[in-house]
C-alpha positions as CSV (number, residue, x, y, z in Angstrom):
1,M,14.6,-19.5,-8.4
2,G,13.2,-16.1,-9.3
3,V,11.4,-15.1,-12.5
4,D,11.5,-11.6,-13.8
5,R,8.4,-10.8,-15.8
6,P,7.7,-7.2,-16.7
7,V,4.1,-6.0,-16.6
8,P,2.9,-4.9,-20.0
9,D,1.9,-1.2,-20.4
10,G,-1.7,-0.5,-19.3
11,R,-1.9,-3.5,-16.9
12,A,-0.4,-1.7,-13.9
13,G,-1.1,1.8,-12.5
14,S,-3.6,3.5,-10.4
15,A,-6.7,1.9,-9.2
16,G,-10.1,3.0,-10.4
17,G,-12.4,5.2,-8.4
18,I,-14.8,3.6,-6.0
19,G,-18.1,2.8,-7.9
20,G,-20.3,1.2,-5.3
21,G,-20.4,-1.1,-2.3
22,S,-22.9,-3.4,-0.7
23,L,-23.2,-5.5,2.5
24,E,-25.3,-8.5,3.1
25,V,-25.8,-10.3,6.5
26,S,-26.8,-13.9,7.3
27,Y,-27.9,-15.3,10.6
28,D,-28.1,-19.0,9.4
29,D,-24.5,-19.6,8.2
30,G,-25.1,-18.2,4.7
31,A,-28.2,-20.2,3.8
32,T,-30.1,-16.9,3.3
33,W,-28.8,-13.3,2.9
34,T,-30.4,-9.9,3.6
35,A,-29.1,-6.6,2.2
36,V,-28.0,-4.0,4.7
37,D,-28.8,-0.4,4.0
38,L,-25.5,1.5,3.8
39,E,-24.6,5.2,3.9
40,R,-21.4,6.2,2.1
41,D,-19.0,8.5,4.0
42,G,-18.5,11.2,1.3
43,E,-16.0,10.2,-1.4
44,K,-14.0,7.9,0.9
45,A,-14.1,4.1,0.5
46,A,-16.1,3.9,3.8
47,W,-19.8,2.9,4.5
48,Q,-21.8,2.4,7.6
49,G,-25.0,0.4,8.2
50,L,-27.1,-0.9,11.1
51,L,-27.6,-4.6,11.7
52,K,-30.9,-5.8,13.3
53,V,-29.8,-9.0,14.9
54,P,-32.6,-11.4,15.8
55,D,-32.8,-12.6,19.4
56,S,-32.4,-16.2,18.1
57,A,-29.1,-15.5,16.3
58,E,-26.0,-17.2,17.5
59,F,-23.6,-16.0,14.7
60,V,-23.4,-13.2,12.2
61,S,-22.1,-13.9,8.7
62,L,-21.1,-11.1,6.4
63,R,-20.8,-10.7,2.6
64,A,-19.3,-7.4,1.4
65,S,-18.8,-6.3,-2.3
66,V,-17.2,-3.3,-3.8
67,S,-16.6,-2.2,-7.4
68,D,-14.6,0.5,-9.2
69,D,-15.3,2.7,-12.2
70,R,-12.9,0.6,-14.3
71,G,-14.9,-2.6,-14.1
72,G,-13.0,-4.2,-11.2
73,S,-14.9,-5.8,-8.3
74,V,-14.3,-8.0,-5.3
75,T,-16.6,-9.9,-2.9
76,Q,-15.6,-11.2,0.5
77,E,-17.7,-13.6,2.5
78,I,-17.1,-14.5,6.1
79,I,-19.3,-17.2,7.6
80,R,-19.6,-16.9,11.4
81,A,-17.7,-13.6,11.4
82,V,-19.1,-12.7,14.8
83,G,-20.6,-14.6,17.7
84,V,-23.7,-13.2,19.4
85,R,-24.2,-13.4,23.1
């Protein structure tokens, strides 16, 4: 069974411009987080940063956040995103 529900005016349309982004890293499965210094690639929705992985780390967990200029935001957390050898 399908339901046809139109989207009211003003609730659909183009996304807002990128406002800001952040990245945090954890080496203890999310018990503690450290901010990563990021450099934005011009006006693109792309950033880069350098992780300083401790010798004792077995896994890297990541928490990324981004916001737009219309008040929207999202945060994504990945525990044990990468294994360290």
